[in-house]
C-alpha positions, -999 to 999 in steps of 0.1 A, spaced: 0 0 0 13 35 -9 6 62 17 3 98 7 21 125 27 -12 137 42 -22 102 53 13 95 67 12 127 88 -23 118 100 -11 85 112 16 102 131 -9 126 146 -31 97 157 -2 79 173 10 110 190 44 94 198 79 94 186 70 62 167 58 85 139 93 99 135 117 83 111 145 65 131 172 87 115 156 117 131 150 101 165 187 92 167 197 129 162 173 144 187 173 147 224 145 156 248 139 194 250 131 214 281 114 247 286 146 267 282 155 252 248 137 259 216 141 239 184 133 255 151 132 237 117 148 261 92 169 260 60 205 250 60 231 278 65 261 279 42 267 316 43 270 334 76 279 369 64 249 392 58 269 414 35 281 385 15 246 373 5 210 385 5 198 351 17 169 355 41 182 328 64 217 344 66 200 376 76 179 358 103 212 345 116 226 380 116 196 394 135 203 369 163 240 376 168 245 412 156 229 444 166 220 476 147 223 513 153 186 519 146 157 495 141 123 498 125 93 495 148 60 478 138 50 510 120 83 510 101 95 541 119 133 541 128 140 539 165 174 540 183 189 505 191 226 506 198 225 544 197 218 562 230 218 598 218 221 615 184 218 649 169 219 668 136 235 701 127 216 732 118 225 728 81 213 692 82 246 679 69 263 665 100 249 638 122 265 629 156 258 595 173 267 584 208 265 547 216 244 536 246 261 520 277 265 483 281 274 473 246 300 445 243 312 419 218 307 382 225 345 379 229 343 402 259 357 434 244 336 466 243 318 479 212 334 512 200 327 540 176 356 526 154 336 494 150 306 514 138 326 534 113 341 503 98 308 486 96 291 515 79 319 516 53 315 479 47 277 482 44 283 511 20 295 485 -5 259 470 -7 228 485 -23 215 492 12 244 516 21 257 528 -13 236 560 -13 250 569 21 286 565 9 279 585 -22 266 614 -1 291 611 27 319 637 30 334 619 60 325 592 85 348 592 115 349 586 153 352 614 178 359 592 208 353 556 218 316 560 220 309 588 195 311 591 157 298 614 130 285 612 95 292 644 76 273 647 43 280 667 11 244 677 10 213 670 32 199 635 31 166 634 49 163 596 48 197 590 65 182 575 97 157 554 76 187 541 57 206 532 88 175 513 100 167 496 67 159 459 66 169 456 29 206 449 33 205 458 70 234 477 87 247 451 112 275 463 133 306 441 133 339 443 150 363 466 132 387 438 122 358 419 107 343 449 90 376 456 73 369 426 50 355 435 16 320 421 10 335 397 -16 352 379 14 329 362 38 333 369 75 330 337 94 340 347 130 302 350 139 311 373 168 286 400 173 271 421 202 235 409 198 212 389 221 224 355 210 259 339 207 266 315 179 279 282 194 307 272 170 314 240 190 279 226 184 276 237 148 268 208 125 265 221 90 237 204 71 222 192 104 219 219 131 232 252 144 230 263 180 225 298 195 230 305 232 216 334 252 241 362 255 239 365 293 258 399 291 235 415 266 217 445 280 184 451 260 168 484 257 141 493 283 113 497 257 90 468 250 97 448 218 81 465 187 88 451 152 125 449 148 130 475 176 126 478 213 140 456 239 155 423 225 148 402 256 159 366 254 136 343 274 152 310 267 187 297 272 193 281 238 178 280 203 187 251 181 182 256 143 174 221 130 179 214 93 151 190 82 147 192 44 116 170 41 84 188 51 67 155 61 95 146 84 96 181 99 59 181 106 60 146 122 88 159 145 66 189 154 36 166 162 59 145 184 72 175 203 107 170 192 108 204 176 88 235 185 85 254 152 85 247 114 91 278 93 76 266 60 51 238 64 37 224 31 5 242 22 -13 209 15 -9 200 52 -24 231 67 -56 213 75 -37 186 93 -19 212 115 -52 229 122 -67 196 133 -40 189 158 -50 203 193 -13 208 202 -3 228 170 -12 261 155 -6 280 123 5 316 128 10 344 102 42 363 110 46 379 76 14 394 61 23 385 26 52 374 3 52 385 -33 67 356 -53 85 364 -85 108 348 -110 141 363 -119 157 358 -153 194 359 -162 195 389 -185 231 383 -195 225 350 -213 202 337 -240 173 337 -243 166 364 -217 193 388 -228 166 397 -253 139 419 -239 113 402 -261 119 369 -244 115 386 -210 82 402 -222 71 367 -233 74 356 -197 53 385 -185 25 373 -208 30 336 -203 25 335 -165 -10 325 -153 -9 338 -117 -40 320 -107 -26 287 -118 6 293 -99 -13 303 -68 -33 271 -69 1 252 -67 18 275 -43 -11 280 -19 -40 257 -25 -62 275 1 -75 305 -17 -75 326 15 -37 326 15 -31 339 -20 -40 367 -45 -27 380 -78 -8 413 -82 4 434 -110 20 465 -94 58 466 -90 52 482 -56 32 454 -42 -5 445 -37 -14 470 -9 11 498 -3 11 535 -5 28 532 -40 6 505 -55 -6 517 -89 -19 504 -123 5 521 -147 14 498 -176 -3 467 -163 -23 459 -194 -1 428 -198 -20 412 -169 -46 388 -180 -63 361 -160 -51 328 -174 -21 344 -190 -17 347 -228 4 317 -240 -1 326 -277 13 361 -271 42 346 -253 49 321 -281 49 350 -306 73 371 -284 97 342 -281 97 339 -319 104 376 -322 133 372 -297 149 347 -321 145 319 -297 162 288 -312 157 260 -287 184 272 -262 182 253 -229 164 273 -202 176 261 -168 153 267 -138 169 265 -104 145 244 -83 148 248 -45 137 214 -32 138 225 4 112 253 -2 80 234 -12 61 264 -26 90 275 -49 98 239 -58 63 232 -69 61 265 -88 94 257 -106 79 224 -118 48 242 -131 70 268 -147 89 242 -166 57 226 -179 43 260 -189 74 268 -208 75 235 -226 39 240 -238 50 271 -258 80 253 -272 108 263 -248 134 237 -239 130 240 -201 151 219 -177 149 218 -139 181 219 -118 170 207 -83 190 215 -52 186 228 -17 183 266 -12 219 270 -1 232 255 -33 207 276 -53 221 307 -37 256 297 -47 247 290 -83 226 321 -89 258 342 -85 272 326 -117 268 350 -146 280 325 -173 260 303 -197 241 272 -186 267 251 -203 292 264 -178 271 259 -147 250 290 -151 212 294 -149 182 310 -167 155 314 -140 150 312 -103 121 319 -80 122 339 -48 99 363 -28 98 396 -10 73 413 13 50 441 1 71 464 24 103 453 7 89 467 -26 84 502 -11 121 510 -7 136 510 -43 165 532 -31 179 503 -10 162 471 -23 187 451 -44 160 433 -65 146 467 -76 178 479 -92 185 478 -129 222 487 -130 234 456 -149 263 436 -137 267 458 -106 232 449 -94 214 419 -80 213 384 -95 197 385 -130 215 417 -137 188 437 -158 200 471 -171 179 501 -179 195 536 -175 162 555 -177 147 535 -148 179 539 -127 178 577 -132 144 577 -116 153 553 -88 181 574 -75 157 603 -72 136 584 -46 157 593 -16 154 630 -23 117 630 -30 103 652 -2 67 642 -2 45 612 -5 30 626 -37 64 630 -53 73 594 -45 40 582 -58 46 600 -91 80 584 -93 65 550 -86 41 553 -115 69 563 -139 93 536 -126 66 510 -130 59 520 -165 95 515 -175 100 483 -154 72 464 -172 87 474 -205 122 460 -198 108 433 -174 132 431 -144 112 402 -129 78 386 -133 53 381 -105 37 347 -97 13 361 -71 12 371 -35 10 344 -8 7 343 30 28 315 43 20 308 80 45 290 102 36 260 122 43 258 160 34 239 191 10 259 212 35 259 240 57 282 220 47 318 224 60 354 220 69 352 183 73 387 168 57 392 133 78 412 109 82 412 71 107 388 54 126 376 85 123 356 117 134 371 150 145 347 178 142 370 208 111 372 230 100 336 223 94 314 252 80 279 261 53 271 286 
């Protein structure tokens, strides 16, 4: 008899014991207590948040590093490591003083020199590049004080220092002196958790211990900001690639949290009295990114073909079978933001337009070149969407091929700019929150600066000229006007293609509480077990 995944999980739920867990997992787990939390998450292969934009690497960084400013739940910057700050009358010089009690995990104090070096390293990313372009000087005054002197006023400076798109994590000066092309692996921060190198088992688990010397702010936790109070002694990040196995472990109480449960098992989770689904991120906008440097997508007609080919409703049925967790979208600036608009969205058609796509591929001169789709097997939604994408492309005569791997391997491969014959790629699928689409001045995936930009490397000078104006737009109305014009151009050169917006709840045991909901990331402080 062949058992479906749903039936196998139901059997495990009925048993309610470790007998439902595969023996290989039982051998690797030990009983948990109320001061240890076990999370099922993706494998970590990169630990440097400036070296990669991987969400899981950034989650790791939020645990062990700290920031000068953090965004609260209303996306307003609030001081975090900064105790006091001020601005000169001409709006060009900012002075920052660190709060008391900041120390590195190696026992040394955090200094202004660490902050200056970290800002300079961050300035090599899309998150900090604008600050470095506008900066006349960044220097320390004393061990706790530093200044940023600007060539001209930059009203968004504090917002940029608090951004969650390529966040400014403060590192030790000697680590921050590494260029972003060299990965920092020391994993020594000043944040609320310490990375336990001795217990790190790449591919299996990573352990974070409470930083007993960390002094949180006095304010209550609020979004990314406020007091980062750690209420457990240890968090263990378990790597369980198979969703069925992860959910069985959750049912048996051997883990407390699963970050990405398969959508077809939501009803099983809801039917378990010990488990709960919880929405921490109000929506992820899934999109496919094409390699604009290689055939066929170096031709804009081929990218436009993809825009017409995608049937968002069909992809949503695969990604999120429960209709309440998905919806279509056509605005570059998300489904429900201050900048959402309808400019140049006539391409959107329910059901897609495969004949239009077929014609555009023909106009692009498509001659049967292999199109390699990077398929993340450890992310069920994107894996299923990749399979549907391959089938959809084949139906219009495109030679599509899947390249399955875990997410970490995908992240490594997507950095390759060469042809597929040399290990390159054609398409990969990823996602971003609505909020992430409202900050084009820092969001790497909203750039169009060619090989200097984010993976896929689209290039459009007219769009870029508008994007750099965003930070200087003084009013909401000015930014909304820019958004309409940027969107008009974007859908002409097609920097990416939406698959739809989905809400992906996490699964947890009801004994785990205190989870903080924020866009894009998972925060490990404030959680506790009954």
